NUVEXVO-737706 format. One record per atom (N, C-alpha, C, O): x, y, z; residue in three letters. Coordinates in pm, whole numbers, plus 50000, padded with zeros to 5 digits. Each point is the difference from the previous one (the first is absolute). Example, Ala and Ser with C-alpha at 12.3 -4.5 7.8 and 13.67 -1.06 7.14 Angstrom:
513194943150780ALA 499115011950000ALA 500905012050000ALA 501044999850066ALA 498615010749862SER 500825011950006SER 499235010950073SER 500515011150017SER 
***
This chain:
822746752855917MET 499114999149887MET 500465010349895MET 500455011050034MET 499424985249841THR 500395009049893THR 498855001449900THR 499204990849982THR 500735020549954LEU 499055002849890LEU 500745002249874LEU 501095005650000LEU 498314989949886GLY 500585002549870GLY 498915001649900GLY 498824998650032GLY 501585004449847ILE 499045001549887ILE 500274988749906ILE 501154996549974ILE 497754997449973TYR 500074989549904TYR 499315004749870TYR 498825003250000TYR 501944997149890LEU 499525004549872LEU 499734987749906LEU 500774990449998LEU 498165010349927THR 499664989349908THR 499985005349858THR 499395010449972THR 501314982249937PHE 500185004549864PHE 499464989749901PHE 499754988450034PHE 500075016349844ASP 499524991349891ASP 501144997749903ASP 500075006449895ASP 500844984350139ASP 501174995949917ASP 501185009849997ASP 500914998149919ASP 499115012250164ASN 501145009249990ASN 500605003350144ASN 500605010450023ASN 499194979950068CYS 500575002250134CYS 501505001049999CYS 500565009050064CYS 500114982149867ARG 501465000149993ARG 500435013449944ARG 500895006350057ARG 498544998549834GLU 500395012849943GLU 499825011450104GLU 500885008550013GLU 498024991750058ALA 499665010650099ALA 501084999150112ALA 500595010250034ALA 499694978350021PHE 500954998750110PHE 501435003049955PHE 500795005450077PHE 499554991149801GLU 501345004049947GLU 500145015349993GLU 501055005850025GLU 497835000449938PHE 499995014850000PHE 500195005350138PHE 500855008650023PHE 498364986150073TYR 500125004550139TYR 501434998550051TYR 500555008850065TYR 500034979449903ARG 501404997550045ARG 500945009749935ARG 500965004150064ARG 498815000049810SER 500885009949935SER 499895013650070SER 500965007850000SER 497914995250058VAL 499795012350069VAL 500664999850140VAL 500735009250038VAL 498984979850037PHE 500404999950141PHE 501264991750032PHE 500555000850110PHE 499904991249790GLY 501224991950019GLY 499704987650082GLY 498854997250035GLY 502234995549994GLY 499824988150084GLY 499694987649913GLY 500095000049877GLY 499534989550196GLU 499644987249940GLU 498644995350052GLU 499555004350106GLU 499814986849817PHE 498734994150047PHE 500284990350112PHE 500994992649994PHE 498205007150103ASP 500104990250110ASP 499654986149949ASP 500604990050039ASP 498415009749870ILE 499604986949942ILE 499335003649871ILE 499345010349990ILE 500814981149911LEU 499255001149874LEU 499734985649950LEU 500934992849965LEU 497805003250032GLN 499614986949961GLN 498995001149887GLN 499165009049997GLN 500954981649910THR 499054999349889THR 498954989550034THR 500164992150094THR 498745007949824PHE 499014989450018PHE 500604986149969PHE 499534989950052PHE 501485009849867GLY 500714987649971GLY 500714994250124GLY 500274988050007GLY 500035020850092ASP 500654995650121ASP 499014994350099ASP 500404994050100ASP 498295007749875GLY 498964995850094GLY 499794984649983GLY 500594993549914GLY 498565001450173PRO 499664985949994PRO 499264996249872PRO 499255008049944PRO 500964980050010PRO 499364996449868PRO 498475000150000PRO 499405001549893PRO 499974997150223ASP 498534999550005ASP 499375014149985ASP 498775001450007ASP 502055008949972MET 499445013349983MET 499315001149868MET 499165008949983MET 501144982649922ASP 499344999649864ASP 500065013149929ASP 499005004649945ASP 502195001750056VAL 500215012949931VAL 500334996449854VAL 500854991449975VAL 498455015449922PRO 500334997449863PRO 501495001349967PRO 500715008550055PRO 499714983249859GLU 501455000249963GLU 500495013749962GLU 501105003650041GLU 498155004349883GLY 500415013149957GLY 500145010550112GLY 500565010849980GLY 498934985750136GLU 499985009350116GLU 500964996150111GLU 500155007150099GLU 500514981349882ARG 500844994850105ARG 501235008850033ARG 500554999650110ARG 499865008349791GLY 501125009050015GLY 499615013050068GLY 500885007850036GLY 497824994949982ASN 499525012450063ASN 500344999350154ASN 500264989250055ASN 499745022150006VAL 500435001650139VAL 498844995150089VAL 498885005149991VAL 501414985250094MET 499064995250100MET 500165008250124MET 499005003050066MET 502255000849971HIS 500225008950116HIS 501345006549991HIS 501004993549967HIS 499025019550062VAL 501285007150013VAL 499875008450125VAL 498955005850029VAL 502164994750044SER 500055008150122SER 501285008749987SER 501074994949966SER 498805018350061TYR 501025009249981TYR 499995010250116TYR 499045007650015TYR 502024992650066THR 500075008750114THR 500545014049947THR 501035000949932THR 498225009450103ILE 500375013649973ILE 500085007350132ILE 498955002650060ILE 502235000749987GLY 500075006050133GLY 499514990550107GLY 500534988950013GLY 498455015150066SER 499444991150107SER 498694994349955SER 499274994250080SER 500415007449793SER 498714994349946SER 500274989249902SER 501114998949947SER 497844992950026VAL 500124989449905VAL 498885002149898VAL 498825001550033VAL 501614998549844LEU 499025000549885LEU 499974985849939LEU 501054994549966LEU 497834999950021MET 499854986749943MET 499035000349880MET 499195009149982MET 500974980449937GLY 499044999549885GLY 499984986749931GLY 500764990950031GLY 498315008349872SER 499874987949916SER 499175003649876SER 499295010049994SER 500864981349910ASP 499145000449882ASP 498784991650033ASP 500034991650091ASP 498885010749837THR 498864991250011THR 500184988449901THR 500875000649913THR 498364989750097THR 500034989149902THR 498554996349966THR 499125000250087THR 500644996649790SER 498614996949958SER 499444988350075SER 498784998250002SER 502044993750060ALA 499564988150081ALA 499315005450134ALA 499284992650067ALA 500945019449967PHE 499515004850131PHE 498955011249983PHE 499465004750100PHE 500244999349782GLY 498945009949978GLY 500415010349904GLY 501054998849937GLY 498135012050049PRO 500255010449904PRO 501175008350038PRO 500434999850115PRO 500125007949790PRO 501095009350027PRO 499525011150098PRO 498815003050009PRO 502175002850062PRO 499645010750092PRO 499515012549930PRO 500295002149882PRO 499005005950186THR 499575013449954THR 500965010050055THR 500155001050122THR 500525006749791VAL 500975010050046VAL 499235010050089VAL 498955005349963VAL 501624997150155GLY 499435008250102GLY 499424991650111GLY 499865005050112GLY 499814982549861ASP 499524990450101ASP 501004988650015ASP 499684989850062ASP 501475011649886ASN 500994989249989ASN 501025000250114ASN 501204998349978ASN 498325003750143PHE 500935000550115PHE 499254994850122PHE 498774999850005PHE 502034996050094SER 499434996650129SER 501045003250106SER 501175001849968SER 498404998950158ILE 500895002450107ILE 500364986550064ILE 499124991850025ILE 502145006250000THR 500474987350059THR 500435003150144THR 500755009350026THR 498724982350066VAL 500365001550140VAL 500694986250036VAL 499524989449961VAL 501605011450112SER 500734988550042SER 500044999050147SER 500945005450061SER 498114988250004PRO 499974999050145PRO 501064990750051PRO 500584992349924PRO 499705008550209ASP 501064992350059ASP 499594985950041ASP 500874991950033ASP 497775004949966SER 499534987250043SER 498814996249924SER 499315008649944SER 500414978050052ARG 498774995149934ARG 498735006250071ARG 499075004449934ARG 500954995650203ASP 498915005450072ASP 499685014149960ASP 498845003549975ASP 502215004850018GLU 499785013849962GLU 499575000649851GLU 499195008549964GLU 501304983249953ALA 499564999149864ALA 498484997449990ALA 499275006549925ALA 500324983950153ASP 498564996250002ASP 499145011650052ASP 498925002749946ASP 501585004250162ARG 499235010750054ARG 499905011849898ARG 498925005649982ARG 502164997849956ILE 499975010849901ILE 499114996249883ILE 499185008149956ILE 500974980149994PHE 499214995149886PHE 498545000450031PHE 499225004549917PHE 500374990950202GLY 498664999950039GLY 499375014150009GLY 498895002549953GLY 501885006450109ALA 499595013850017ALA 499845007249868ALA 498995006749976ALA 502044991849934LEU 499925006649872LEU 498884994849907LEU 499435007549920LEU 500294979350094SER 499014993749910SER 498555002250044SER 499074997049926SER 500765008250199ASP 498675002750051ASP 499255010149912ASP 500415011649996ASP 498544984649933GLY 499295008749913GLY 500615001149861GLY 499505007249914GLY 501614985350065GLY 500674999549868GLY 499814986549932GLY 499034993050030GLY 501855003149881SER 499964987449934SER 501374993150004SER 501035006449981SER 498974980950043VAL 501174991950009VAL 500284994049860VAL 499154993049946VAL 502025009549996SER 500384993349877SER 500794987650021SER 499954990849919SER 500785008950191MET 500814987750033MET 500094999350154MET 500655008650061MET 498724981650002PRO 500044998550145PRO 501454998050045PRO 500844995549921PRO 499475007650206MET 501294997550051MET 500334984549991MET 499204991350037MET 502025006249910GLN 500414985749984GLN 501454999449984GLN 500635010049965GLN 499954978350061ASP 501384997749976ASP 500264999249849ASP 499294993249927ASP 501765014050028MET 500285000849852MET 501294992849969MET 500804996950088MET 499385000349781PHE 501184992649954PHE 501295007650024PHE 501064993750005PHE 498915019250009TRP 501245008050023TRP 500375000250147TRP 500975006650038TRP 498264986350047GLY 500344999250141GLY 499355009950092GLY 500335000550118GLY 498745007649832ALA 499335010450082ALA 498594995250026ALA 499474990849939ALA 499955016450158TYR 498584998850031TYR 499375012249943TYR 500325011050045TYR 498774988049856PHE 499665010849912PHE 498475000249973PHE 499374989449993PHE 500065022249993GLY 498635001549952GLY 499825014149935GLY 500815009150020GLY 498134992049904SER 499795013349933SER 498515003150006SER 499164991050005SER 500535022049995LEU 498615004950016LEU 499895013949950LEU 500995007049982LEU 497794997049995THR 499665014249975THR 499195004750118THR 499004993950035THR 501425017150027ASP 499255004750118ASP 498695006949953ASP 499735001149880ASP 499495003350216ARG 498705006049968ARG 500095013349929ARG 498995005349954ARG 502215000050037PHE 500205012849932PHE 500564998249857PHE 500265009649927PHE 499914977250036GLY 500454996949863GLY 501534999249988GLY 500524999249889GLY 500215000950222ILE 501444999149995ILE 500414985550016ILE 499564992950091ILE 501305002949818GLY 500604986450006GLY 501114998950102GLY 500865008750012GLY 499104980250061TRP 501034996750104TRP 500494986249978TRP 499254991249959TRP 502095006850070GLN 500594986950009GLN 500674998950136GLN 500785008750040GLN 498914980950030VAL 500594996650134VAL 500974989049976VAL 499624989549948VAL 501605012450085ASN 501084990649963ASN 500864998150124ASN 500815008850030ASN 499064980350043CYS 500784997350120CYS 501084989549965CYS 499684988749963CYS 501575015350050GLU 501144991449966GLU 500334989550111GLU 500914992049983GLU 498355008150127GLN 500294991550106GLN 499694985549967GLN 499034997649927GLN 501714992950122PRO 499704985949981PRO 498714996150074PRO 499565006750094PRO 499854982149859SER 498744994950064SER 500224998150148SER 501074995750043SER 497905007650036GLU 500094998850145GLU 499424986250037GLU 499964996450117GLU 
***
């Protein structure tokens, strides 16, 4: 299992991650725009070039991020624009962790199979901390 940090930006994710890359070196593991997503995402044309997901390994940690889009809600509030990502080794462990973390909290996206091939869900725990559970394992 791995833990990482997920940062959310308002139209400047690419700029921020290019800056981090200038500091730490290396290359992005992945960088996708909203235009790379499925057509049914209904992202406004002017936001299709914004970052949907970037993953960047720094040492033994992974820093991830994305821009928000008006199709999904208001822009992030600086200071609250992060979540912790946990990547369990199995769907069963993903469900266990998700259930435990969401107890007393609020679920923003239940665990489900996603278009990028992962089993994913997001929540805010009872302490106000955002979590993403992302299991890269194929369906069982």
